[in-house]
C-alpha positions as CSV (number, residue, x, y, z in Angstrom):
1,M,-18.9,-88.1,57.9
2,I,-20.8,-86.7,60.4
3,R,-21.4,-82.7,60.8
4,I,-21.9,-81.0,64.4
5,N,-24.1,-78.3,64.3
6,L,-22.2,-75.7,67.0
7,L,-23.8,-73.1,66.2
8,S,-27.7,-71.6,67.8
9,E,-30.6,-70.9,65.8
10,E,-29.9,-67.3,66.0
11,K,-25.9,-67.5,65.1
12,K,-28.0,-69.0,61.5
13,K,-30.6,-66.2,61.3
14,Q,-27.8,-64.1,61.8
15,K,-25.5,-65.0,59.4
16,K,-28.5,-65.4,56.8
17,K,-29.1,-62.2,57.2
18,I,-25.6,-61.0,56.8
19,K,-25.7,-62.9,53.7
20,I,-28.8,-61.3,52.2
21,K,-27.5,-58.1,53.5
22,G,-23.9,-58.1,51.5
23,P,-25.9,-58.6,47.7
24,S,-28.0,-55.3,49.1
25,N,-25.5,-53.6,50.5
26,F,-23.0,-54.4,46.5
27,L,-26.2,-53.3,44.6
28,V,-26.6,-49.8,47.3
29,T,-22.7,-49.3,46.0
30,V,-23.3,-50.1,42.5
31,G,-26.0,-47.9,42.6
32,M,-24.5,-44.8,44.3
33,A,-21.2,-45.4,42.0
34,V,-23.7,-45.2,38.6
35,L,-25.6,-42.2,40.1
36,A,-21.8,-40.4,41.0
37,A,-20.8,-41.4,38.0
38,L,-23.8,-40.0,36.3
39,L,-24.1,-36.8,38.4
40,V,-19.6,-36.2,37.2
41,S,-20.5,-37.0,33.4
42,G,-23.7,-34.5,33.6
43,G,-21.7,-32.2,35.4
44,G,-18.8,-32.4,32.6
45,A,-21.1,-32.5,29.9
46,F,-22.6,-29.3,31.6
47,F,-19.0,-27.3,31.9
48,F,-17.8,-28.2,28.6
49,K,-21.4,-27.2,27.2
50,N,-21.0,-23.6,29.0
51,Q,-17.4,-23.7,28.0
52,V,-18.1,-24.2,24.0
53,S,-21.0,-21.5,24.1
54,R,-18.3,-19.2,25.6
55,L,-15.3,-20.0,23.2
56,E,-18.4,-19.4,19.8
57,K,-19.1,-15.7,21.6
58,Q,-15.6,-15.3,21.9
59,N,-14.8,-16.5,18.1
60,E,-18.1,-13.7,17.0
61,S,-16.6,-10.9,18.8
62,N,-13.1,-11.9,17.4
63,K,-14.6,-11.7,13.9
64,A,-16.2,-8.7,14.8
65,K,-13.4,-7.0,15.7
66,L,-11.1,-7.8,12.6
67,A,-13.9,-6.6,10.4
68,E,-13.6,-3.3,11.9
69,L,-9.5,-3.8,12.0
70,A,-9.2,-4.6,8.4
71,K,-11.9,-1.6,8.0
72,Q,-9.4,0.5,10.0
73,T,-6.0,-1.0,7.8
74,N,-8.2,-0.3,4.5
75,E,-8.3,2.8,5.8
76,A,-4.7,3.8,6.9
77,S,-3.6,2.0,3.5
78,R,-5.8,4.8,1.7
79,L,-4.8,7.6,4.4
80,E,-1.2,6.5,3.5
81,K,-1.4,6.6,-0.9
82,L,-3.5,10.1,-0.1
83,N,-0.4,11.0,1.5
84,K,2.1,9.9,-0.8
85,E,-0.1,11.6,-4.2
86,I,-0.3,14.9,-2.0
87,A,3.8,14.6,-1.6
88,Q,4.6,14.0,-4.8
89,R,2.0,17.0,-5.6
90,S,4.0,19.3,-3.7
91,V,7.1,17.8,-4.8
92,I,6.1,19.1,-8.4
93,I,4.4,22.2,-7.2
94,E,8.1,23.0,-5.4
95,G,9.8,22.2,-8.7
96,L,7.6,24.4,-10.7
97,K,8.0,27.3,-8.8
98,K,11.8,26.7,-9.1
99,N,11.8,26.8,-12.7
100,Q,8.5,29.4,-13.2
101,S,11.1,32.1,-14.1
102,V,12.9,30.0,-16.3
103,P,10.9,30.3,-19.6
104,V,11.1,34.4,-19.0
105,K,14.9,34.2,-18.9
106,I,15.5,32.0,-21.9
107,L,13.1,34.2,-24.0
108,D,15.0,37.8,-22.5
109,N,18.3,35.8,-23.5
110,V,17.3,34.3,-26.7
111,S,15.4,38.3,-27.8
112,T,18.3,40.2,-26.4
113,V,21.6,38.2,-28.5
114,M,19.4,38.0,-32.0
115,P,20.4,40.1,-34.8
116,E,18.3,41.9,-37.1
117,G,16.4,40.0,-39.8
118,L,15.9,37.0,-38.3
119,W,12.8,35.8,-36.3
120,L,11.2,32.8,-34.3
121,V,8.3,31.2,-34.7
122,M,8.9,28.3,-32.1
123,M,10.5,27.5,-28.9
124,T,10.6,24.4,-27.4
125,Y,11.2,24.0,-23.8
126,K,11.9,20.7,-22.5
127,D,14.0,19.2,-19.6
128,S,16.2,21.8,-20.1
129,G,17.1,21.3,-23.1
130,V,15.1,24.4,-26.2
131,V,14.4,24.1,-29.8
132,L,14.1,27.0,-31.7
133,E,13.0,27.2,-35.2
134,G,13.7,30.4,-37.5
135,Y,13.6,32.3,-40.2
136,A,16.7,34.3,-41.5
137,F,17.6,36.7,-44.7
138,S,21.0,35.0,-44.6
139,N,22.8,32.8,-43.6
140,A,25.0,35.0,-41.9
141,D,22.4,36.1,-39.5
142,I,22.0,32.3,-38.1
143,V,25.7,31.6,-37.8
144,S,25.7,35.2,-36.1
145,Y,22.7,34.3,-33.6
146,V,24.4,31.2,-33.2
147,E,27.6,32.7,-32.4
148,N,26.2,34.9,-29.8
149,L,23.7,32.5,-28.3
150,K,26.9,30.3,-27.7
151,R,28.5,33.4,-26.1
152,S,25.9,33.2,-23.4
153,E,26.8,32.2,-19.9
154,N,22.7,31.0,-19.9
155,F,23.2,27.9,-22.2
156,S,25.7,25.7,-23.0
157,D,25.7,22.6,-25.9
158,V,24.4,25.3,-28.2
159,Y,24.2,23.2,-32.2
160,L,22.8,24.0,-35.5
161,D,20.7,21.2,-36.7
162,E,19.5,22.3,-39.4
163,S,19.6,25.2,-42.6
164,A,17.4,25.2,-46.0
165,Q,16.6,27.7,-48.1
166,A,12.7,28.4,-48.1
167,E,10.2,30.8,-49.9
168,I,7.8,33.2,-47.7
169,E,5.6,35.0,-50.1
170,K,7.7,34.9,-53.0
171,V,10.7,36.3,-50.4
172,Q,13.8,33.9,-50.6
173,V,14.5,33.4,-47.0
174,Y,16.2,30.5,-44.9
175,K,14.8,28.1,-42.2
176,F,16.8,26.8,-39.2
177,K,16.3,24.8,-36.5
178,L,18.8,25.2,-33.4
179,S,19.3,23.4,-30.0
180,F,21.0,24.2,-26.8
181,K,20.8,23.1,-23.1
182,V,19.8,26.2,-20.5
183,R,22.3,26.4,-17.2
184,V,19.3,27.0,-14.0
């Protein structure tokens, strides 16, 4: 087989130069791609580092706000509790003001209907109920007193709980205990 070279010497040199340039263009392209990739990854790393830094600062700021809001919530809860206590005390005070005159009225009514020969030693008032303890010279005085209390418009459910004979300074008396409700 015979080969004939139709290309001149110059063309051969150009062809050789082109072949030599080909690989160097490839290396330049690859180098540029690597450089571009390094720049993009470096820029991305810088961007994400800034994002992380910004988010950490925001996280710290949010934690500080949460702590302050927790303090405010605790203060609000304390004030709310205090307000409820004041409201309860106010209700109690109003109830005491309303019922302040009740013991005086009870004593007035109890003493008004008391017969001669009877005296009281103790009176207990609780939840509109009254318990009286005292002494009398006779059972008739005690019965009379119970009947007088039953006729009173201010009292209801008058009961003689006990009556027993006792001795005070060598005198025979009757000790009694009675209870009733107050109509306020």
